[in-house]
C-alpha positions as CSV (number, residue, x, y, z in Angstrom):
1,X,13.0,7.5,-7.9
2,X,14.3,9.4,-10.8
3,X,15.2,13.1,-10.6
4,X,12.2,13.9,-12.9
5,X,9.9,12.0,-10.6
6,X,11.2,13.8,-7.5
7,X,10.8,17.2,-9.3
8,X,7.3,16.3,-10.3
9,X,6.5,15.5,-6.6
10,X,8.0,18.8,-5.5
11,X,6.0,20.7,-8.2
12,X,2.8,19.0,-7.0
13,X,3.5,19.9,-3.4
14,X,4.2,23.5,-4.4
15,X,0.8,23.5,-6.2
16,X,-0.8,22.1,-3.0
17,X,0.7,25.0,-1.1
18,X,-0.7,27.5,-3.6
19,X,-4.1,26.0,-3.3
20,X,-3.9,26.0,0.5
21,X,-3.0,29.7,0.3
22,X,-6.2,30.4,-1.6
23,X,-8.2,28.4,0.9
24,X,-6.6,30.2,3.8
25,X,-7.4,33.6,2.2
26,X,-11.0,32.5,1.7
27,X,-11.7,30.6,5.0
28,X,-9.1,31.9,7.4
29,X,-7.8,29.5,10.1
30,X,-10.8,27.2,10.0
31,X,-10.1,23.7,11.4
32,X,-10.0,22.0,8.0
33,X,-7.6,24.5,6.6
34,X,-5.3,24.0,9.6
35,X,-5.4,20.3,9.1
36,X,-4.6,20.6,5.4
37,X,-1.8,23.0,6.3
38,X,-0.3,20.4,8.7
39,X,-0.7,17.7,6.0
40,X,1.1,19.8,3.4
41,X,3.8,20.6,5.8
42,X,4.2,16.9,6.6
43,X,4.4,16.2,2.8
44,X,7.2,18.8,2.5
45,X,9.1,17.1,5.3
46,X,8.6,13.6,3.8
47,X,9.7,14.8,0.3
48,X,12.8,16.4,1.7
49,X,13.6,13.2,3.7
50,X,13.0,11.1,0.6
51,X,15.3,13.3,-1.5
52,X,18.1,13.3,1.1
53,X,17.9,9.6,2.1
54,X,16.1,7.6,-0.6
55,X,15.0,4.1,0.4
56,X,16.3,1.1,-1.4
57,X,14.2,0.2,-4.4
58,X,12.1,-3.0,-4.2
59,X,12.8,-5.4,-7.0
60,X,9.6,-7.0,-8.1
61,X,11.0,-9.8,-10.2
62,X,8.9,-12.9,-11.0
63,X,10.0,-15.8,-9.0
64,X,10.3,-19.3,-10.2
65,X,7.1,-20.7,-11.7
66,X,5.6,-23.7,-10.2
67,X,3.8,-25.9,-12.7
68,X,0.3,-27.1,-11.7
69,X,-0.8,-30.2,-13.6
70,X,-4.2,-30.3,-15.4
71,X,-4.6,-34.0,-14.4
72,X,-7.1,-34.8,-11.6
73,X,-5.8,-35.1,-8.1
74,X,-5.6,-38.4,-6.3
75,X,-8.7,-38.2,-4.1
76,X,-7.5,-41.2,-2.1
77,X,-5.2,-38.7,-0.3
78,X,-8.3,-37.1,1.2
79,X,-10.1,-40.2,2.3
80,X,-9.7,-41.0,6.0
81,X,-10.9,-40.4,9.4
82,X,-9.0,-37.2,9.9
83,X,-10.0,-35.2,6.9
84,X,-12.8,-32.7,6.4
85,X,-14.2,-30.6,3.6
86,X,-12.2,-27.4,4.1
87,X,-14.3,-24.6,5.5
88,X,-17.2,-26.8,6.7
89,X,-16.0,-26.9,10.3
90,X,-16.2,-30.6,10.8
91,X,-15.2,-32.1,14.2
92,X,-12.1,-34.2,14.7
93,X,-12.2,-37.1,17.1
94,X,-14.9,-37.7,19.7
95,X,-16.4,-34.9,21.7
């Protein structure tokens, strides 16, 4: 996370705290306000932890592409006593 992204996250959390202050002045210590207060406090803790110990970035590179031919498959591979149509729940062997 870049410094500007972290600063934006901190600004957003500060804005949430301001909104929470408005809610608290209007609704007092109502249960939803208390829960929101806990959530904002948890966000502050997580943002601080993230800033102090940032996790390793995940690299989402494209892996090797596997070509899939346009030619029809060999249906003889699927003929036999032990094959079913997938998803139809056929029985194997005698029951």
